[in-house]
N, C-alpha and C positions, 0 to 999 in steps of 0.2 A: 653708621651708628653702632656697628657691631665690633669695631676695632677696640681692642683691649677690654672686651666684655666677656663674661662667662655665661655660656648658653647651655641649657639642659633640654634635651628632647626626650620625652617619655615615649615609649614604643619606638625608640630611635633606630632599631634594626630593620624597620619596615621600609617600603618603597619610598615614602616621603622622607623619612629620617636619613636614609642614605643619600638621597639627592640633595637634601638641605645641607647635610654635612659637606658634601662636595662643593656646593655653592659658597658656603661660609668660608671654607679653606682657600678657595681660589679667588674670591672677590673681596675678602676682608682679612683682618688680622686679629682674630679673636684671642683672648687670653686663655680660654679653656672651652672645650666642647665636651659635654658629658652626655653619654648615651646610656639611658636607663631602659632596661627591658628584662624580660623573664628568661629568655632563651640563651643559655651560655654558648651553644654551638653557633647561633646566628651572630653573637658578639664575636666569637672566634673568627668566623668568616669575614666579618666587617673589619676586624683588626688587620687582616691581610691586605686590605685595600687602603684603609685609613689608619696609618700608624704614626702620624705626625706627633711631635712632642706635646702639643696642646690637647691631644685626645685623651679622654678618660672613659672607661667602660664600667658600668655600675649595674650589677645584678640586683633587680628589685621588681616589685609588683606595685601598681598603683593602689591595690587593695590594702597595702601595708603602710599605714600613715607614718609609723615610726621610722621605717626605712626611707620614705620620701623626705621626711624632715631632715634626716641625716644627709641625703643626697643633695638637697637644695642649699646646703650651707655655702655661702659665698657666691651664689648664682645671681646674675643680674636679670636674665630673660629666660622664661620657660616656654617651650612649645609643647603643648599637651596633645600628642598624636596617638597615644595608646587607647585602644578601644576594642571591644568585641564587635565585629562589623558584619559578619556573614549572616544575612537575613534569615535563612531557614534554620541555621544553628541556633540563633537567638530565639526563634519561635519554639524550638524543641527544648531549649535549656534556659528558660526565662530568668531564673535567679542568678545564674552565672553572668548573664548579660547585665542585669541590674547591679550586681556587685562590682563589676568592672567599670561600667559606663556612668553609673550614678554615684555609688559610694566612692569609686575611684576619683571622680571629679571633686567630690567633697574633700577627699584627702589631699588632692593637689592644691586646692584653695587654702586649706589650713596650713599645709607645709610651706606654701608661698608666704602667707602672712607671718608664720612663726620665724621665717628667715628674712623678712623685709625685702623679698624679691621685688625688683622694679616693675617689670611688666610680664604678664602671662597672656598668651593667646591659645585658646582651645580650638582644635580643629573639629568642625561639625560636618554636617551632610545635608543634602537636599531632602533626605528622608525625614529630617526633623521638622519640616514644615508640613502641617496637617498630617501627622503620621498615621499610618494604618498598620504598621508592623512594630514589634517590640523594640527592634534596633532603633527605629526612628523615634519612638516614644522615649526611650532612655536618653537619646541624644538631645531631644527637646528639653527633658528634665536637666540634663547637663548644661545646656545653653542657659537655662533659667538660673541655675546655680552660679555660673560664672558672671552673668550680668548682675545678679543681686549681690554678689560678693563685693562689688564696689561700694556698697552701702555700709559695710562693716569694717572698712580699712582704718577708720579713725584718723589719726594723724600720720599714718604710715604712707610711704610713697607708692605702695603696690597698687597697680591697676590691672583690671581683667577685661579682655575682649574676646570675641568669637569670630572665626572665619568659617563661612559655610560655602561649600561648592559641590559640584556634581561628580560624575564618574571620571576617574583619573585614567588617562590612556595608558594601558599596559601595566597598571599596578597589579600586585599579586591578588588573585581571587576575582579579578574583573573579567568581563566577557571576552575581551580581545585575546588574552593569552589562552583562554579556554577554547576559543575558535582555532587559534594557532595550533594547539595541541591536537585537536581533532583532525585538522588538515595534515599534520605531520604523521598521524596514525592512519592516514588515507581513509578517513571516515567517508561513507558514501553520500552523506548529507549533513547539513548544519542545522541544529535544533533552534527554532525561533519560538519564543514563548507566545508572542502575539504579533501579527504583522503591523499593528497600529502603534507599537511601542516606540517611545522616544526617550532620549536621555540627554542631559547637559554633558558637554565634553570638554575636558581640560587636560593639558599635558602636565607632566610632573614639573617641568621647568616653569610653566605658567603658575602652577599652584604654589611652588616654593617662593617664587618672586612676589606673588601677591601677598603671601603671609609675611614675608620680610618687610614689604612696603607698608603693611598694616601696622607694624610696630612704629613706624614713623608717623602714621596718620592718626593713631588712636588717642582718644581722650580717656577711654575706659567706659565699658558698658555697651559699646556698639556690637552689632552683628554685621560683619562685612561680607558682601556678596559680590563676586566678580561678574561682569557681563561676559557671557559665554555663548558659543554656538551650540545648537542642538544637533543630534544625529538620529536618524531612523535606524533601528536595529536591522531592518531588511537591507538598507544601504550599506551598513557595516559589513554584513555577510557578503554582499556582492563585491564590495571593495577588496575583500580578501580572496575570494574565490568566485569569479564571475560565472564560471560554468558549473559550479557545484549546486545541486538542488538543495532546497531547505525543507524542513519538516516542522509543522506547527505542533508544539508539545504542551501548550497551556501555561498559564501564569503560575509561578511558584507561590508557596505560602507567604503572605505578607508583601507581595509585589504589586506595584502600581503600573498602569499603562504609561502615565506621564509623571514627571517629577516637578515639584514646585520649590522655588527657593525664597520667593517673597509672596506669602499668601495674601489674598485680598483682605482678610480680616486684620492684617497689619499695615494696610495701605496708609492709614493715618499716621503711622510711625515711620514710613519709608521715605528716604531721601535718595534722589538720583544724582550721581556724580558722572563725570565723563566716561569713566571705564568701570564703574562699580556702583552698587547700591549700599546704603547703610540703613539697617533697621534700628531705630532708637529704642532705648529701654521703655517699657510700658509703665515702670514705676519711677517715682521721683527720688533722686539722691539728696543727701543732706547738703550737697554743694551743687551749684548751677553749672551746666555745660551747654554751650551752643554747638550742637552737633552739625549744624548747617555749614560750619567752617571747620575743617579738620586741622591738625597740627602742622600740616604742610601748607596751609592757607588755601586749599582747594575748596571751591564753593559747591554746595549741593542745593537742590531744589525739591520741593515736595512733589510726589507723584499724584496722579488723579485718584480720587476715592474709588476703591474697588480694583485698583491695579493688581494684576496677577502675573508674576514672573514664572511662567510655566513652560516646560520643555516642549509641549505640544503646540503652543501658540506663539512661541518665541519667533520673532521675525527673521532670525538668522539661523539657517541650517547648512551643514556641510553636505555637499553632494558626493557622489561616488569618487569622482576625480580628485576632489579636495581631500577626501579621506585617504586615498592612495598616496597622495603627496605627503600627507601627515605621517603615514606609516613609514615612508622612506626617510622623512626628516628625523623622526625620533627613534628609528630603528625597531619598530614594533611589527 
């Protein structure tokens, strides 16, 4: 469905944007791929790897609606990946996080409607479910904005959906490269915030493929959640350095022991499909949608009341050997 289409990725110089660009160029024949981001040096670096004739690089900030409106001209699909994501940085700089993650979401919505973009998917995070930190709270607000945007499209074709997933293996700023850096520096021990801590785990390849598949599945208004394995942070440390001791350093500001992707308070809205969940909108749109059957014809079923998709109670965990195999497979 991406052949002869124009796709724009906000925050496109990040880990997701680069991998998504590679996938689109190798598996499809897009008419144009537009990378929108603030950092001209990262764009310069990305151009060295991705210099195909269909590539375009656009300096801009999601805080700037006028610039977004200009960038979205002629675009069919938008992937909104730009965000301020670092949890402690958001706690210490709250208004900057709000400006990027909430006001930026509003600007993306308005620019998409102004240009009659066909489909928009916003990337979210497990931290948006029952948030306890500002990053999660702003992403929850962003999710609500994108879902509700389907009610203001009028007669336009534009539809908005959200994809929510967990920690991306090896992405910039995640725990894996941090541990790798410490090991390269021959650190005597690896810091563990809490030995009970768990996280959902997804590779970049899995994340990109799930997002692209969601374009085919979406009606508009869904929050798509992939079924993932969990990891124990202690197992992750052992998988990287079996003989290296660890040190408990305490939970950082705004950090949870376990992450949630489908909270129990949304169980009445949650549908289970074979490889993912869908959280239906809590509001009614002016048009009727049967979310139990997606646009690929896949059938979903309601979950039990009180269902909680939690990294700590998830039935699937990766053990140390599986984590080591995953490191070897993805080169992390």
